[in-house]
C-alpha positions in Angstrom: 4.1 8.3 -15.8 7.4 6.4 -16.2 9.9 7.0 -18.9 9.9 4.5 -21.8 12.7 2.0 -21.4 14.2 2.9 -24.7 15.3 6.3 -23.3 17.7 4.6 -21.0 19.2 2.5 -23.9 22.7 3.3 -25.0 22.3 3.1 -28.8 25.1 1.5 -30.8 25.5 1.1 -34.5 23.7 -2.0 -36.0 26.3 -4.8 -36.2 28.5 -3.2 -33.6 30.7 -1.2 -36.0 31.5 2.5 -35.8 29.8 4.4 -38.6 31.9 6.0 -41.4 32.9 9.6 -40.6 32.9 11.9 -43.6 35.2 14.8 -44.0 34.3 18.2 -42.5 31.8 20.3 -44.5 32.3 23.8 -43.1 29.3 26.1 -42.6 29.7 29.8 -42.8 33.5 29.8 -42.6 35.5 30.8 -45.7 38.1 28.0 -45.9 40.4 26.5 -48.4 38.7 23.1 -48.6 41.1 20.3 -49.5 39.7 17.6 -47.4 37.0 15.7 -49.3 38.5 15.2 -52.8 35.8 17.2 -54.5 36.6 18.6 -58.0 37.9 22.1 -57.7 36.2 23.1 -61.0 32.4 23.5 -61.6 30.4 21.0 -63.7 30.2 21.4 -67.4 28.1 24.3 -68.6 26.0 21.7 -70.3 25.1 20.3 -66.9 23.9 23.6 -65.7 21.8 24.1 -68.8 20.3 20.6 -68.3 19.4 21.3 -64.7 17.9 24.8 -65.4 16.0 23.4 -68.4 14.2 20.7 -66.5 10.5 20.6 -67.4 8.4 21.1 -64.3 6.3 18.2 -65.4 9.2 15.9 -64.8 9.3 17.0 -61.2 5.6 16.1 -60.7 6.1 12.6 -61.9 8.3 9.8 -60.8 11.6 9.5 -62.6 12.6 6.7 -65.0 13.2 3.9 -62.4 15.8 2.2 -64.7 17.6 5.5 -65.9 17.6 4.0 -69.4 19.2 6.9 -71.2 21.9 7.3 -68.6 22.7 3.6 -68.6 22.9 3.6 -72.4 25.4 6.5 -72.2 27.5 4.8 -69.6 27.4 1.5 -71.5 28.5 3.3 -74.7 31.5 4.9 -73.1 32.6 1.5 -71.7 31.9 -0.6 -74.8 29.2 -2.5 -73.0 25.4 -3.0 -73.3 22.9 -1.2 -71.0 22.1 -4.6 -69.4 25.6 -4.6 -68.0 25.2 -1.3 -66.3 23.5 -0.4 -63.0 23.1 3.1 -61.5 22.4 4.4 -58.0 22.7 7.4 -55.7 26.5 7.8 -55.8 29.0 5.0 -55.7 28.5 4.6 -52.0 25.0 3.4 -52.4 26.0 1.2 -55.4 28.8 -0.4 -53.2 26.4 -0.8 -50.3 24.0 -2.7 -52.6 26.8 -4.8 -53.9 27.7 -5.8 -50.3 24.1 -6.9 -49.7 23.5 -8.6 -53.1 26.9 -10.1 -54.0 29.4 -10.3 -51.2 27.7 -12.2 -48.4 29.2 -15.8 -48.5 30.7 -18.4 -46.3 34.3 -17.3 -46.9 35.5 -13.9 -45.6 35.2 -10.8 -47.7 38.8 -9.4 -48.3 39.9 -5.8 -48.7 43.2 -4.0 -48.0 43.8 -3.0 -44.4 44.6 0.5 -45.6 41.7 1.4 -47.8 38.3 3.0 -47.9 37.1 2.9 -44.3 33.4 2.4 -45.4 34.2 -1.2 -46.3 34.2 -2.6 -42.8 31.2 -0.6 -41.9 29.1 -2.1 -44.7 30.5 -5.6 -43.9 29.4 -5.2 -40.2 26.1 -3.8 -41.2 25.4 -6.8 -43.5 26.8 -9.4 -41.2 29.6 -10.3 -43.5 32.8 -11.8 -42.1 35.8 -10.0 -43.5 39.6 -10.1 -43.6 41.7 -6.9 -43.9 44.7 -7.9 -46.0 47.9 -6.0 -45.2 49.3 -3.8 -47.9 53.1 -3.7 -48.4 55.6 -1.5 -46.6 55.2 0.9 -49.6 51.4 0.8 -49.1 51.0 -1.0 -52.4 48.4 -3.8 -52.9 49.9 -7.2 -53.6 47.7 -9.0 -56.1 48.9 -12.3 -54.7 48.2 -11.2 -51.1 44.5 -11.9 -51.2 43.8 -15.5 -50.1 42.5 -17.6 -53.0 39.8 -19.0 -50.7 37.6 -16.0 -50.1 34.0 -14.8 -50.2 34.7 -11.8 -52.4 37.3 -9.0 -52.8 36.8 -5.3 -52.9 39.4 -2.5 -53.3 39.6 1.0 -54.6 41.8 1.7 -57.6 43.5 4.1 -57.2 43.5 3.2 -53.6 42.2 5.6 -51.0 43.7 7.2 -49.0 47.1 6.4 -50.6 46.3 7.3 -54.2 48.4 4.3 -55.4 47.3 2.7 -58.7 47.1 -1.0 -59.5 47.6 -1.8 -63.2 45.3 -4.0 -65.3 47.7 -6.9 -65.3 47.7 -7.0 -61.5 43.9 -6.8 -61.5 43.7 -9.7 -64.0 45.9 -11.8 -61.6 43.4 -11.1 -58.8 40.5 -12.2 -61.0 42.3 -15.3 -62.2 43.1 -16.4 -58.6 39.5 -16.0 -57.5 37.3 -17.2 -60.3 34.4 -18.2 -58.0 34.3 -14.9 -56.1 33.0 -11.5 -57.0 35.8 -9.0 -57.3 34.7 -5.4 -56.9 37.0 -2.7 -58.2 36.0 0.7 -56.8 37.1 3.3 -59.4 36.1 6.6 -57.8 39.4 8.2 -58.9 40.3 6.3 -62.1 39.9 9.3 -64.3 42.9 11.1 -62.8 45.6 8.7 -63.9 44.5 5.1 -64.4 43.0 2.7 -67.0 39.6 1.4 -66.1 39.0 -2.3 -65.5 35.8 -2.1 -67.5 37.9 -3.5 -70.4 38.1 -6.8 -68.5 34.4 -7.2 -67.9 33.8 -9.4 -71.0 36.8 -11.5 -70.0 35.8 -12.1 -66.4 32.2 -12.7 -65.4 33.1 -12.2 -61.7 34.2 -8.6 -62.1 32.1 -5.6 -61.0 33.5 -2.1 -61.7 32.0 0.7 -59.6 32.4 4.4 -60.7 31.1 7.8 -59.7 30.4 11.1 -61.3 31.2 12.9 -58.1 34.9 13.4 -58.7 36.0 13.9 -62.3 32.6 15.1 -63.5 32.1 17.5 -60.5 28.7 16.1 -59.5 29.3 15.3 -55.8 26.2 17.3 -54.9 23.9 15.2 -57.1 25.0 11.7 -56.1 25.3 9.6 -59.2 27.2 6.3 -59.2 27.3 3.2 -61.5 28.3 -0.4 -61.5 29.3 -2.3 -64.6 29.7 -6.1 -64.9 28.2 -9.3 -66.2 24.4 -9.3 -66.5 24.0 -11.8 -63.7 25.8 -9.4 -61.3 23.7 -6.4 -62.5 20.5 -8.5 -62.0 21.5 -9.2 -58.4 22.0 -5.4 -57.8 18.6 -4.7 -59.5 16.8 -7.2 -57.2 18.1 -5.6 -54.1 17.5 -2.1 -55.4 13.9 -2.9 -56.2 13.4 -4.3 -52.7 14.8 -1.1 -51.2 14.3 1.9 -53.5 12.9 1.5 -57.0 13.5 5.1 -58.0 17.1 5.8 -56.9 18.0 8.6 -59.3 15.8 11.7 -59.5 15.0 13.4 -62.8 17.4 16.2 -62.3 20.3 13.9 -61.4 19.6 11.8 -64.5 19.6 14.9 -66.8 22.7 16.3 -65.3 24.6 13.1 -65.4 23.7 12.5 -69.0 24.9 16.1 -69.9 28.2 15.6 -68.0 28.9 12.4 -70.0 28.1 13.9 -73.3 30.5 16.9 -72.7 33.6 14.7 -72.9 35.9 17.6 -74.0 35.1 19.6 -70.8 35.7 16.5 -68.6 39.1 15.7 -70.3 40.2 19.4 -69.9 39.4 19.7 -66.2 40.8 16.3 -65.4 44.0 17.2 -67.1 44.1 20.5 -65.1 43.8 18.6 -61.9 46.6 16.3 -62.9 48.9 19.2 -63.7 48.2 20.9 -60.4 48.7 17.6 -58.6 52.2 17.2 -60.0 53.1 20.8 -59.2 51.7 20.4 -55.6 53.7 17.2 -55.2 57.0 18.8 -56.2 56.3 21.8 -53.9 55.5 19.5 -51.0 58.7 17.5 -51.5 60.7 20.8 -51.6 59.2 21.5 -48.1 60.5 18.2 -46.8 57.4 16.0 -47.4 57.5 12.4 -48.6 54.6 12.1 -51.1 53.3 8.8 -52.4 52.9 8.6 -56.2 49.3 9.5 -56.8 47.0 8.6 -59.6 44.0 10.3 -57.9 42.9 13.9 -57.3 44.6 13.9 -53.9 48.1 13.2 -52.5 49.1 11.3 -49.4 52.1 13.0 -47.7 54.1 12.8 -44.5 56.7 15.2 -43.1 60.0 13.9 -41.6 60.2 16.7 -39.0 56.7 17.6 -38.0 53.8 15.3 -36.8 50.8 15.1 -39.1 48.4 15.9 -36.4 50.3 19.1 -35.6 50.3 20.1 -39.3 46.6 19.3 -39.6 45.8 21.6 -36.7 48.1 24.4 -37.9 46.5 24.3 -41.3 43.0 24.4 -39.8 44.0 27.5 -37.8 45.1 29.2 -41.0 41.8 28.3 -42.8 43.0 25.3 -44.8 41.2 22.0 -44.4 43.0 18.7 -45.2 42.2 15.2 -43.9 44.0 13.3 -41.1 43.3 9.7 -40.3 44.2 8.6 -36.7 44.8 5.0 -37.7 47.7 2.6 -37.5 50.4 3.0 -40.0 49.0 6.1 -41.6 48.6 8.4 -38.5 51.5 10.5 -39.5 50.1 11.2 -43.1 47.9 13.9 -44.4 45.6 13.4 -47.4 45.4 16.6 -49.4 42.9 17.1 -52.2 44.0 18.8 -55.3 42.4 22.3 -55.5 42.7 25.1 -57.9 46.2 26.6 -58.4 45.2 29.5 -56.1 44.0 27.0 -53.4 47.2 25.1 -53.6 49.2 28.3 -53.3 47.3 29.1 -50.1 48.1 25.6 -48.8 51.8 25.9 -49.5 52.0 29.3 -48.0 50.3 28.1 -44.8 52.7 25.1 -44.6 55.7 27.3 -45.1 54.5 29.5 -42.2 54.0 26.5 -40.0 57.3 24.8 -40.8 59.1 28.1 -40.3 57.9 28.4 -36.8 60.3 27.4 -34.0 
């Protein structure tokens, strides 16, 4: 019996792109994990109570397909109506649905050339032509750099992996220059130092703001994301979602997310702790000879004048400290370092001192 022909096939990603590569998630090793921008603090105690208090009957039945209570809470926080809010399994799923529903047009989709590396993957997967717009020498996004003739614009704010923030006036200029294109602002890290663009939604019907509860609300393990924008944009997302997965958020995720949003005091306290530690870590890295970009996120982007980033990355890994290194043009000599607890940052700094002190 001959082998099926498919066994001899060299499988390649659909669309020809390379898949996104997430940061290492160690198994079994006790490591200082500063490589995937997770919150160093646990979720609100209210979240744990909501999860443990889940009625078993809710697990037997399908969850609310529209996540009505969660959408109402998100809308209330942003000064919007529930009809202007969409939810999904983490902001990655929400963004992927936006690519399918809103960003496939004749003109090229535009995003910064140094940005979230999932964007070109989704574009290739959806058959969307795109243009990577160069950021400045300082890695900043120029609001006038995106061509006015485009099929859509997407960018993180603060940007990833740089952590640089674009102010609302700059975002307004981008929206004004592209009134006929959807502009997606990916705000995964906005709670650590920026002002959300949700305040512009009623002014611009072409704006979609995407957020997540993975970072500032410590729910990366539950996958809860949201998009906010004009009702027509939300309807487009709903149409694609209901053609793909009508029940995106399970009952536990909905309960946990609602509890996290309701405990605003805990969220503000832990976000402030992350910011304080980020500033301390930045100063300490600079004292060790690093150049650190001004970050508004829960990570920093740093380069050392005397030691290659790949060498520092390997040295830290040997000492049980995980950070992120991207072997890509312009940023290959930078490390992205998540903000951990004060103890974790102390371990990072001690490891760097040891490495830099070696001959």
